[in-house]
C-alpha positions in Angstrom: 12.3 -1.7 -14.9 9.9 -1.6 -12.0 9.2 -3.9 -9.6 6.2 -4.2 -7.9 5.4 -6.5 -4.5 1.9 -7.8 -3.9 1.8 -9.3 -0.4 1.4 -13.4 -0.2 -0.4 -15.8 2.6 -0.2 -19.1 2.2 1.0 -18.8 -1.4 -2.3 -16.8 -2.7 -2.6 -13.2 -3.0 -3.8 -11.1 0.9 -6.0 -8.8 1.2 -4.5 -7.9 4.3 -1.1 -6.1 4.1 0.2 -7.2 7.8 -1.3 -10.9 7.6 1.2 -12.1 4.5 3.7 -14.6 5.1 5.7 -13.9 1.7 6.1 -11.4 -1.0 5.7 -11.8 -4.4 8.3 -9.3 -5.7 7.2 -8.9 -9.9 9.7 -7.2 -12.7 7.9 -5.6 -15.0 8.6 -3.2 -18.1 5.9 -0.6 -17.6 6.8 0.4 -21.6 6.3 -3.1 -23.3 3.5 -3.3 -20.2 4.5 -7.3 -19.7 6.1 -8.8 -16.6 9.4 -10.1 -16.7 9.9 -11.9 -13.8 8.2 -13.1 -10.2 10.6 -13.9 -7.1 8.9 -14.8 -4.3 10.4 -14.0 -0.9 10.4 -14.4 2.5 10.4 -10.6 4.6 11.7 -10.5 7.9 9.9 -11.1 11.3 7.1 -8.9 11.1 8.5 -5.6 13.5 7.3 -2.1 13.3 9.5 -0.4 10.1 11.2 -3.6 9.2 9.0 -4.4 6.4 9.2 -0.9 4.4 13.4 -1.1 4.8 13.4 -4.7 3.6 11.2 -3.8 0.6 13.2 -0.4 -0.2 16.7 -2.7 -0.1 14.5 -5.1 -2.7 14.4 -2.0 -4.8 10.6 -2.2 -4.9 9.0 0.8 -6.3 4.7 0.1 -5.5 3.3 -2.3 -3.5 -0.2 -3.5 -4.8 -2.7 -5.0 -1.4 -6.1 -5.3 -0.8 -5.2 -3.4 2.9 -2.8 -1.7 5.4 -2.9 0.5 8.0 -2.6 4.3 8.9 1.2 3.6 10.0 2.5 1.3 7.8 1.3 3.5 4.6 3.3 6.9 6.0 6.4 4.5 6.3 6.7 3.3 3.1 5.9 7.0 2.0 8.8 8.1 3.8 10.5 5.3 2.0 9.3 6.4 -1.5 7.5 3.5 -2.2 4.1 4.3 -3.9 0.9 1.9 -2.4 -2.6 1.1 -4.5 -4.8 0.0 -2.3 -8.3 -1.8 -2.3 -7.1 -4.0 -4.5 -8.4 -7.7 -5.1 -7.5 -10.6 -7.1 -6.5 -14.0 -7.2 -3.4 -14.6 -8.4 0.0 -12.3 -8.3 0.0 -12.4 -12.5 -3.5 -10.6 -12.4 -3.6 -8.8 -10.4 -0.1 -6.9 -12.0 -1.2 -7.5 -15.4 -4.5 -5.5 -14.8 -2.6 -3.0 -13.0 0.3 -2.2 -16.3 -2.7 -2.8 -18.5 -4.7 0.1 -16.7 -7.7 -2.2 -16.0 -6.7 -2.7 -12.0 -10.4 -1.7 -10.5 -9.5 -1.0 -6.5 -12.0 -0.3 -3.9 -11.8 0.8 -0.1 -8.7 -0.1 1.8 -9.8 -3.1 3.7 -7.7 -2.2 6.5 -8.8 0.9 9.6 -6.0 0.7 11.8 
């Protein structure tokens, strides 16, 4: 089983990681290429270092986001959480399905700080 986090803003996929107010945490069976569960969770308050630790406690293996600053990227790497940046999509299910099918298209990291 694999756990993937997708940042949300007002219930929609957030293009910028740092502006999210919620996360979709998705359990995926990578062998069968199926989503088994989606939970939406409120993250802790936005303080430096809080989200990487919190997502590690949620057993997240991978984050799919449109953009993320360099400092946050470094923190997630320290926690052993993989990143897929430059992703764009309108639904959590669509992003995750594209990722597990190997068809997720990514562009540039939309965050440059």
